[in-house]
Phi, psi and omega in degrees: 000128174273118185284158178290333182203144171227135182298145177274134173256116187275170186303313184259009188303308181290326177300313182289321179293318176300321179299316175302315181291320182297320184270000179058037177238091185250353182269203188274171175059041180256193181308311189276338171300313176299314181296319181295311186293319180295315182286327180288320176296324174294322179298317180282325184102011178269173183271332187221152173218144181222119182286159177205180194282339172186177187288326176295319174302320180301319176296320178299311181296322178298317178293320176298315181297326178276005176056039169284124185226192188303127177090342174293154183254139177235117181275144177198153180291150181294324175279106195194163170282165178282352191288330173299319175299315182300319183292324177293323178297326181298328182256357181079019180279160181258123175282134178241111184270137174228167184274171175250166175277176181295335176258023167067030169267173174296136173290102186300317181297317179293323178301310183300321181288331186279340184290135176222181177297339180268355182291123183246327185205165172230136176251124186242113178272151171250070190293138174057032176081004183260115180297139165272128184289121181273327186308319184295344186247356184302311183291325177300316183289321177296316181297329183257007179056049180254131173286137173260119175246120177269129173259103185255021189306327188247018194223028179304121178093354177287156185222150167249114191055242180254010183260131177294142171301140184103344183282327193266340182287155171300315169224138178235144191239132180235149177253146173241026177303163190299336180265001187276170185295314166254126190229146171225019185090293167223147180153170176192177181206146174248138176237148179198159173250007180261114182301323179293315180295322177302312181299319179297317179299313181294325180294311187289319185289337179261040175058028178051041175290148175290156179284162177099167185286339181259117181268124183277339183064023170256126186238118181278343181221162175293129181251165179230140175272078188246024184286159175249133183292158181291332179296315180291325175298322181296318181293315179299316183295322179296326176289318179299324176303334184245025188298325180294318178297311183301310179298319179295316182296319180291324178294326178293326177296316176301316180301319180296314178303313183295321182295324182282340180228066182300333179285350184239020182305326180287349179280342184270182186315129180286153175250122185250139176303136174068024176223158173232114178276164171234155186264074176298306170228155182275104179280147175222116182253130182289144176304151188307321182284352181237011185296335180290351178269002187306307185295326180293320178295320178303313179293322178298316179295319179294319177300334181257024174073032181232113179282141179212174177222142175276163178298156177300144170293148175303151176301322182290347176266357178275125179305326181291335178297321177289321180296331178275007182065026178301152179226149174226108189285336188232164174288151184230063187295324179294313177302312181297316181290321183292320181302325186266001186252350190241153168227167166235150196253161181309127183214107178197147181295125183113347176296137182274151179304320180294332174289318176298318180296322179295318178298313181297317179294327179290322177294315179298323175299319180300310182290329177293321178296325185279340179284000000 
């Protein structure tokens, strides 16, 4: 079986992990936590970064820092991962789903209609390494005092114009899960340029302990144990050191796929004006007249020893969306069609060209069989 993903082992990964073990500092707030946060904030262009235990936790911390609570509304696109829903459930917020545009930005008209007196934040994902353009909605959010939370879990290094994704949000959240561009097995990070939000994130993730060397063990607020160990920080930092190499290798994989299937080039990652995408995973979208074959293609690939994953289901198709009293004021045809049309293909540093060619030949065989 050709797996959909294999973790990348960086040049200094073992060295830094062994350093943690040799110094007997394997918990949080160590040497590599500091290095990771300082260098990651510089990478994004923000003033601050705070590590945490995973990407979903990062979203939860962002909502808590923005003081989103029970009954507040959080807007998000319907074409989305379920993790934004989970984070809203943790704070008791109501998810409000809107559609995307044809180039996968926020539908501005629907955004304006969805805003209410209860709207507290918007969570904007950069799914599959493709940036959602933030600039068109900044003024709308400022006028309505809405926090912008960027979900950058799958888009380390992607850009809108010359700005890294994560730079423009009030708080932006990244994942370091084992299949991500920068990985530590498990882990995540929040970035912000707002000192107050930064202090809140650090306070909440560290079980709301008081500042200073003497711990009173008196807690004024509910705290969460959302810290990231120094071992995990060491691994993530070693990947950050090689981010240019990682992105280059992933782009070469995309190029090989496209080279092997020139007749399907439009099925691969879209190119959007004024953005630079990254190839977190190699997405493949079936042509509109063949989109109903998506699930059948997925099964065919698995039967032929090729692991794949389908696109995320729409939020409105998630049973928990209804249980959370989620609402969708408008129809979302673009989100619905896109969700049902795509899969992503094996993408990891070390995949051989002959394996990519085998995957492409299997896809071509599938469509030949269906004609």
